[in-house]
PAVEXLO-123707 format. One record per residue: residue in three letters; x, y, z of N, C-alpha, C in turn. Coordinates in steps of 0.2 Angstrom, whole numbers, plus 2048, in hexadecimal, padded with zeros to 3 digits. Example, Ala and Ser with C-alpha at 12.3 -4.5 7.8 and 13.67 -1.06 7.14 Angstrom:
REM residues 2
ala8427E482783E7EA8278427F0827/ser8407F58238447FB824840800827/
This chain:
REM residues 111
met3185F29313135F69333135F893A/gln3125FE93C31260094330B601946/ser30A5FE94C3035FE94E303604953/ser2FE6089532FD60D9582F960B95E/ile2FB60E9642F760C96A2F461396C/ile2ED61296D2EA6189702E9618977/val2EB61D97B2EB61D9822E5621984/thr2E161E9882DB62298A2DC626991/his2E16249952E362799B2EA62599D/thr2ED62A9A12F36299A42F462C9AB/arg2F962A9AE2FA62D9B53006319B5/asp2FF6379B730563C9B63056409BD/leu30B63F9C130B6429C73066409CC/gly30463A9CC2FF6379D02F86399CE/ile2F663C9C92F063E9C62EE63A9C0/ile2E86379C02E66349BA2E36399B5/val2E66399AF2E463E9AA2E163A9A4/ser2DB63B9A32D763899D2D863C997/ser2D76399912D763C98B2D264298A/asp2CD64198E2C864798E2C964C993/leu2CE64B9972D064F99D2CB6509A2/ser2C764A9A32C264A9A82C56479AE/pro2C364A9B42C66479BA2C36419BD/ser2BE63E9BA2BA6399BC2BE6329BE/leu2C36309BA2C762B9BB2CB62C9C1/his2CE6329C22D26339C82CE6339CE/val2C86369CE2C36379D32C262F9D6/ala2C062B9D12BE6249D32C46219D6/asp2CA6229D42D061F9D72D16219DE/ile2D16289DF2D262A9E62CD6299EA/val2C76289E82C16279EC2C261F9EE/phe2C461B9EA2C56149EC2CA6139F1/lys2D06179F02D56179F52D361A9FC/ala2CF61F9FC2CD622A022C861EA06/his2C461AA022BF616A052C3610A08/met2C860DA052CC608A082D060AA0E/arg2D3610A0E2D6612A142D2614A1A/ala2CC617A182C7618A1E2C4611A21/gly2C360DA1C2C1606A1F2C6603A23/leu2CD604A212D2601A252D3604A2C/ile2D160AA2C2D160EA332CC60BA37/leu2C660AA352C0608A392C1601A3B/arg2C55FDA372C65F6A382CB5F5A3D/thr2D05F9A3D2D65F7A412D75FBA47/cys2D3601A482D4605A4E2D0602A53/met2D3601A592D05FDA5E2CB602A62/ser2CD608A622C960DA662C360FA62/arg2BD611A652B7613A622B661AA63/asp2BB61EA662BB625A672BA629A61/ile2B562DA602B3630A5A2B8635A58/his2BB639A5D2C063EA5C2C763BA59/leu2C8635A5C2CE631A592CD62FA52/leu2C862CA512C662AA4A2C662FA45/lys2C3635A472C363BA432CA63DA41/arg2CE63DA462D5640A452D963BA40/ala2D7634A412DA62FA3D2D8631A35/phe2D2632A352CF634A2E2D263AA2B/leu2D363FA2F2D6645A2D2DE644A2B/val2E1640A2E2E863FA2D2E963AA27/tyr2E5634A272E762FA222E362FA1C/val2DD632A1C2D8631A172D8638A13/arg2D763DA162D6644A132DB645A0E/pro2E2644A102E7646A0B2E7642A05/ile2E463CA052E36389FE2DE63C9FA/val2D963F9FD2D46439F92D664A9F7/lys2DA64D9FB2DC6549FA2E26549F6/gln2E664F9F52EC64F9F12EB6529EA/asn2EE6579E82EE65A9E12E665C9DF/ser2E265D9E42DB65E9E32DA6659DF/val2DF6699DF2DE66F9DB2DF66D9D3/ile2E26689D22E36669CB2DD6629C8/trp2DB65D9CC2D56599CA2CE65B9CD/ser2CE6619CF2C86639D22C16609CF/pro2BD65C9D32B765A9CF2B265F9CE/tyr2AF65F9C82AA6649C72A36619C5/thr2A365A9C429C6579C32996559C9/ala2936559CA28F6539D029164C9D2/gln2926479CD2946409CE29B6409D2/asp29F6449CF2A66449D22A66479D9/ile2A264C9DA2A264F9E129F64B9E6/asp2996479E42966439E829B63D9EA/ala29F63A9E52A36359E62A96379EB/val2AB63D9EB2B063F9F02AD6409F7/glu2A76439F72A46449FD2A263DA00/ser2A16389FC29E6329FF2A362FA04/val2AA630A032AF62EA072AD630A0F/gln2AD636A0F2AB639A162A4637A19/arg2A0637A14299635A1629962EA19/arg29C629A1529C622A172A0621A1E/phe2A6625A1F2AA624A252A6627A2B/thr2A362DA2A29F62FA3029962BA32/lys296628A2D290623A2E29261DA32/gln29861BA3229B615A3529E617A3C/leu29E61DA3E2A061FA4529B61DA4A/pro29D61BA50298619A5529461FA57/thr28E61EA5928A623A5C287629A56/leu28A628A5028962DA4B28562AA45/ser284623A45282620A4027A621A3E/asn276623A4326F624A4326E62CA41/met273630A41272637A3F272638A38/ser26F63EA36270640A2F277642A2D/tyr279643A27280645A2528264CA28/asn27D650A2727F657A2A27F657A31/asp27B653A3527C653A3C282650A3E/arg28564BA3B28B647A3C29164CA3B/leu290650A36296655A3529665BA3B/arg29065DA3D28F662A4229265FA49/cys291658A4A294655A5029B655A50/leu29E654A4A2A5653A492A9659A49/leu2A665FA482A9665A482AB668A4F/val2A8665A542A9667A5B2B0665A5D/
């Protein structure tokens, strides 16, 4: 007798595809990786220069979140908030910006 295995999700070309085609598993995976990388930047970078930390975020964290985003584009509010939480958390931990609102932090970093 042959047993059948039901697969609920698989990784194809770096994207986790679930049986219901929801991007939530993939979003959770990339958000975890992005938080880990952002935390590593903040722990290991000796400089507290905001512009240097911003550049490190753009070079090392943002590509994780943007990779293949056209394919897995989040459409639920929960997934969108999860992706946004990476940047929100990173900017909250930057020196001199921690007491500002998220929108004010983004305005300061645009300059």
